[in-house]
C-alpha positions, 0 to 999 in steps of 0.5 A: 469446454464441453469436450473437457466436461465429457472427458471428465464426466462432470459439469464444470459450468452452469449455463443459462441463456443469460449467464455462465457460472462455474460449478463447485467442481469448476471452481476447484479445478480452476483453483488447482490450475491457476498456479500452472496457468500463471507460470505459462503466462509468465513463460510466454511473456519471456518472448517480450524480452526479444522486442526492441522495447518492453511491452505488456501490462504491469499490475502493482498492488500498493498501499494508498500512502505509497500511491500518494507519496511514492509513486507520483515521482516514479510513475510518469518518467517510467511510463515515458521511458517505456511507452509500450508498458501499461501500468495498472495500480491497485491501492489498498491497505490490507494484507494482499496475496499477490498471486490471488490478486493477479498482481505482478508486484506490490509495495509494502513496509518490511513488517508486512512483507511475506518471507518468500518474497524478493524485496527492493527498496523504493521511495524514501528510506526513512519516514516518520509519523507526525502528530499534529493539530491546529493552532486553534485546537491547541489554544483551546485545549492546551499543548501536550508536553509528553505523550501521556498528556494525549489521554486528556485530548480529543484525538483522530485515530486511524484503524486498518480494516479488520484490525483492532485500533492500534495505539500510538507509538512514540520514541525519544532517546531510546525510550518508547511509549505506547499511548491509547488516546480517546478517539473523537473520530476513527477513519480507515487509511487511504482516501479517508485519511484526507477526512482525518486531516481536514478534521484536524485542520478544523480543530476537531482534535489531534492526529498522528499520520505520515509526516509527508502527508501533512507536510504541506499543511505544516508549511502553510501553518494550517497544522502545527507540530505536537510533540515533534521530539517524540515522532517515531521514525521507521524504514521506508517501503519496498517493492516486492514480488514472488521469487519462485516464478519467471519475472514478467518483462514489464516488471523486469523493466520496472525493477531495473528502472527503480535500481537506477534511480538516485538513492532516496534519503 
């Protein structure tokens, strides 16, 4: 590194006896070199293709809902089939630049996919948002007969980071309604969604959330459906990855594995 600094005539690292940090020039140089370094890394990974078994690290960036609802049935058998692959899963719900996050691929829904990505269906192809509440809450406050009735209820809302509180969307017989009900509790998606469900079970209010997330509570009766004929269906998630680079061997193995799975409902 010192030879490079001497050649360029500028300091790239600030050094002390306790730490080493990039200078502004060093950061700028690294940002320009990172795409080329990633291509070199991917090119070297091609050698893995000559091994009897694929090996290396696969980094996936996924929403928490996918980590909870999609990957548990996929990851264990995949790792059993490819014991030399190490899988690293980063769960976050915000928009993510895969390359900047140094991830090989991600899972997102179609409205959040970047246009220059290759997308592959993964998990259930149709999902729904379920609106639910506890029987105790509905006995106390009454059961909504249509989406607009939610304006008179206590509701538990989910807000994505750095985004406005999105209205609840309902659909029936081709008719779509947007409702912005009052919120007694607001949480971010992810692990905190468990708090929203717990609050609904405790009778605090009505919540709209992934149907698969609350299905166990519907089956036990801890929660009951609200306006089920209005629940919104949407297309399932996709595995996506950059289309302008060599595909690392662990990712190629994961893609091939996903393609061989039975078509989900």
